[in-house]
N, C-alpha and C positions, 0 to 999 in steps of 0.2 A: 680332246687334249686341251689342257689349260696352260697357257704360256704367259710369261710376264717379262717386261723390259723395265729395268730400273734406270731411268734417265736422270742424271743430276750433273752438277757443275763442280767437279773436283778442282782444287787449287794446287798449283805446282809445288810438290815436295811436302805438303802439309798433310801427312798421312793421318794423324789422329783426328783432325778436323774433317777430313774426307770420310773417314769411317763414321763419324757422327752424322755427317750429311746423308749418307746412305741409310743409316738407321732411322733418321728423321723421316725420309720418304716412306719407308716401310711402316713406320708408326702411324702416319696419317692416312695410310691406305685403309679401305674398308676391310675389316677382318674376314668378311664373307668372300672377298676376292682372293684371299690367300688360302682358303680352304681347298683342299684337293688339287693344289697346284702341282703340275708336272715338271715345269722348267722355269727357272729364274735366270735371266741373263743380265750381266752388268757390262759396262763399256770396256774398251781397250784401256789398259793401264789405269784401272778404275780408281785406285786409292792413292796413286802417286802423282796424278797429272801426267801430261803427255809431252809438252813441247820443250824437252830438255836440249841444251846446247852442246853437250859433250858427255863423255863417259864420266868425267870428274863431276859434272853437274848432277848426274842422276845417281852416282855411286851410293850416296847415303840412303837412297830409297830402294836399292836393289835387294831382291829376296831370293831365297831358295824355295823349292816347291812346298816346304812345310812351314812357311813363315806367316806373316800377319794376314795376307790375302786368303791363304788356306784356312786359317783359324776362323776368319769371318765367314767364309763360305761353308765351312763345316758346321758351325753353330747355326747358321741360317738353314742349311739343308736338313739338319736334324729337327729343328723347330717346325719346319713346314713340310717335312717328309717329301722333298723334291730334289731334283738335280739342279745344281747351281754352276753357272759358268762365269768366271771372272777373269779379266785381263790383268796381268802383272808383269813387272820387269824381272826376268829370271837370271840368276847366276847359276851356272852349271860347270862341272869339271869336264874338260875336253876328254874324249875317249882315248886319245893316244898320248898327248903330252901331259895331261893332268893339270894344266894351267886353266884358270877360269875363263869361261866364255859367257857372253851376255846375250839374252834374247828377249824380244817382245813376245810374250807368251800368253796363253789362255789355259786356265786350270779348270778341269771338270771334276766336281765333287758330287757323289751320288747321295741318295736319301739316307744311307747308312752312315754318312760322314766320311766315307773313304774316297781317296783320289781314284777317279775312274779314267782319267786321261789327262794328257798335257800336250798342248800343241804349240809349236814355235813358228812365228810368222815367216812366210816364204817371200813375199813381195814387199820389200821395205819401202816406206816413204822417206823423203829426204831427212825428215826429223829423226827417223829411226836410225838412219845410217851414221849419225853422229856418235852412236854408242853401241848399237846392236849388230849381231851377226845374222846373216840370212840362213834360215834353216835349209838343210840339205835333205830333209826327210819327206818333203812333199806335203800336200794338204792332208788334213786329218779326215779319217772316216772310221766309223765304229757302229756297232749295234748295241743299243741301250734299252733295258727293260722300260716299258711305258712310253718310249719315244720311237723305237724302231731303228731303221738305218739313218744315221746322222752324218752330215758333212759339216766341217767346221773350218772357217777361215777368219782372218782378222783384217778389218779395215781395207787397206789398199791391196790385199790379195785379190780383190775384185778387178783391179786395173790390169791392162796388159803389162807384162813383165817389164819393169823399168821404163814403162811408157815407150817401148822400143819394138816390141813384137807386133805383128799385124793385129788390127782391131778384132778381126774375126777368128783369132786363135782361141779366144774365150777360155782361157786356162782353167779358171775356177768353175765357170759354168759347165764345162765338159767334165770336170772332176765330179760334180754333183751327179751327172748321168752315170759315170763309171762306178760311183759308189752306190748307185740305185737308191739314193737318199730320199726319204720322205720328210725329213726335217733338216733344214739348213740353218746354222747358227753363225752369226757375224757380229762379234763385239767390235766396236768402232770408236775412233776418235777423229771423225771426218770434219774437215775444215771447209769454210766457205771461201769462194773467190770474190764474193760481193763486197761492197763498201761496208766496213764494220760500223760506220757512223749511222747508217740507215738500216742495216740488217736486223738489228734487235728492236726496231720500233714496234713490231707486232709479234711478241713472243709466243702467242697462242697459235700462230699461223705456221703450218708445216712448210718446209722448203721443198716444193713440188719438183723443182728442177733436179735437186739432188736425189730425191726418191726415184724419179724416172730414170736417172743415170744408173742407180743401183740395179733397177729392174732390167734395164737394157743390157747390162753385163751378164745377165742370166738368160740371154736369148736362146742358147741351145736347149734349155729346159722348156721355154715357151714353144719353140719350134718342134720339140719332140711330140707335142700334142698327146701326152699321156692321159689315160683315164684316171689314174690315181693322182691325188692331189699332192703337190710338194709345198710344204709350209716353210716360209723363209722368215727368220727373225733377225731384223736389223736393229741392234741396240747401240745407239750412239750416245755421246755425251753432249752437253750444252755448255754455255758460258764462254769465257775468254781467258787467255793466259799468254804472257810473253808475246803479245802481238798477234796471236792466233785466235780466231773466232770460230766456234764449232756450230754445226748445223742442227743439232738435235734431230727431230723428225724420226725418232725411233718408231718402227712400224712392224706389224706382222702381216705378211702378204701370203696369198695362196695362188699357186699356178696349176691350172688343170685344163686340159683340152684346148690349149693354145690361148687361154684367157687368164687375166690377172685380176684378182680381187684383193681388197685390203680389209682385214678384220679390225684393225685399229691403228691409229697414228697419233703421235704427240706433236705439239708445236715445237718450233725451233728454239725457244728460249725458256721452256718450262722444266722444272724439276718435279717429276711425277712418276708414278708406277703405272705403266700400261699393262692391263690384264685383258686377255682375250680367251674365249673358249671356241676352238675351231669346230666344235660340234654344233655351235650356233651359227646362224647365217652371217655372212660378212656384211660390213657397213657400206663399202664403196666398191665400185668397179672402175678399173683403169682402162680407158678406151683410147685407142690410137686415133689421131686426127684424121688419118686416111679413112677410117671406118665412118667417122662422122661426116666426112665429105660424101661418102657413098649414101649415107642416110639422107643427106641434103638433096641429092639427085633424085632419090626415090620419092621424097616428099614434095618435089617440085618447088622448093624454096628458092628465093632469089638473093642476089648479092646486095650489099649495102655498106654503110659505114657506121661505126659506133665508137664510143670512147671508153677505154678500159679505166675504171675508176675505183671500184671497191668490190669486196667479197662479203656476202652475208652467210654465215654458217647456220646450221640447223638449230644451234642453241642460242641464236639471236645475237651472237657476238659479231660486231661489224669491224672490218679492218680496211683502212684506206691503203691503196696501193701507191707506191711512188711513181708508177708509170702513168703518163697522161698522153702518150702518143696515140694518134688516130691511125687505125689500120683497117684492112678489109674486115667486114663483118664475119665473125666466127660462126660456123654453121649451128653451133649449139645455142646461139642466141636468136635464131630465126624462129618465127611462129608460123603455125599452119592450122587450118581447120581440122586437120586429121590428127588424131591422138597417136602417140608413139606406138601403142599396142595394136592398132587396127591393121589387120591384114598382113603383117610381116613381122619377122624377127630381125634382130641386129645382124648384119653380115659378120661372118667369122673372120677374125684377123688373119690375113694372109701374109706369111713371112717368107722372105727370100734371103739367101746368104749374100752379103754385100760382095760386089764384083771386084772392088778395088782393094789393094793392100794398103793398110794404114800404118804409118810409122810416125813416131813422135820424137821431136828433136831435143827434148830435155825433160827435166823432172820438176819444172816450176809449178805445175798445177796437177791436182788429181783428176782434172777434167780434160781428157785428151782432145775433145772437140775444140778447145781454145786454139789449136794450131790449124784449124781447117775452116773452110767456108762451105757451108752446105750440110745436108743431113748425113750423118755418119753411121746410122744404125737402121736396120730393117725393122726393129721393134721400137715403136713410138718415136721414129726418127723425125717426124714433122711436129711432134708435140703430143700431149696427152691431156685427158680430162679425167678427173677423179670425181665421179658422180655418186651421190647417195643412191642406193638401190633398195626400194621398198615399194610394194610388198615383194615377197620372195616366191618365185615359181620353182618348184621342185628343189634343186640344190642351191638356189639363190644366185645363180650366175647368169641366167637368161631373163632376168626380170627388168621391168621398167618402173620408174617412179610413179606413185599416185599423183603427185603434184606435177603437172605438165611443165612447170617452170621452176624446178628446184635450183638452189644455189650449187655452184660447182667450184672445185679447185681446178685451175687450168694452168698448164705450162705449154708454151708454143715455141717451136724452133724458128728462129729468125735468121735465114741464110744470108740476108743482106748485111748483117751486123758482124763485127769482128768477134764478138762474144755473144753468148745467148742471154736473153733477158727472160726473167720469170714474169709471166703475164697472168694477172688474176682477174677474172671477169665475172660479172653477175648478169644473168639474163635480163633483158629488157622486158617490161610488161607488154603484153599484147594490147593492141588498140581496139 
């Protein structure tokens, strides 16, 4: 299956320019990437921008299901013979009163150019509540030719409802299981809680903390340990508007047999088209820090200290990290005479349902962990490492890198801090 995320930076209320921005991303894409495309996903409120202050503010941009977003999606779907999903602000007549209602919606247009579905966001973020109604129809599910069973949500549908229900209610994660979905689609306009002055310094770098949180909210799918793979498409926007800074980091992940792989991911500040073929091996494996700790014990490595300073990617782009705090040596930076592939395989990620009930006292942040000290999730609760995986054994999920010291993207949970820091580390050379 060939999937694409169109990540770009729409400007608030500038619809014509936003259409041109999306077209420009498609034009610069490799034409071969667009051949035989099955699905193209755009962000939440893709052509209008997101951070509106009121209904009056967004009203000039509101559409019905047959307006500009549909026409763009229809033209693109017909051109590339694929399904297109695009977020838009919807105006609809109420079923009873006939007066208009307004929703944060996502439109599905099939390869024939017809509307195949329309979903209205269920779990609103505070910016949505200034103008949109909450859908009463529940999360979306359907069966689509070429895609199979799909589940569709929008942005903060991933969160606990109003940040008030228990963490382990996992409303959207359980919906995926109930729908028996093999493809999950999430258009997003996800904002960062980090300092906007430093956040955009490294636009090519993904926001690993945010990506890990998205995956954590799918814990029921991971814990199900299914043989069949569930493909998850996170399509986020980038850029800034009205004081909001967006995290980018659009990604396509796969969940199978309790493990999470990443087929592709974009940086936090780039406008680009991410295209992946899930029939090809994934590029990264997301590993729980607990598993790495177990590896460390098996390898007989020791503790030490190191300075988190920079990350070197496979394509030789080097990013400096703002973090210079010294901490306990991370196990993935340890060295040993024993190669990772000798005599053992990586331990299977063991997940347990959290024992405590989690409630959240407000809607200030899309990150519920801001209100707690300590690990909040059984999946990647202590942190995660996104490691390149080459060569590939069998299905590409149980492999180890050729290079014994490859670069990694790392996020660690820091329970001693009031908020979580994103820590980016590069392995130290062996002596």
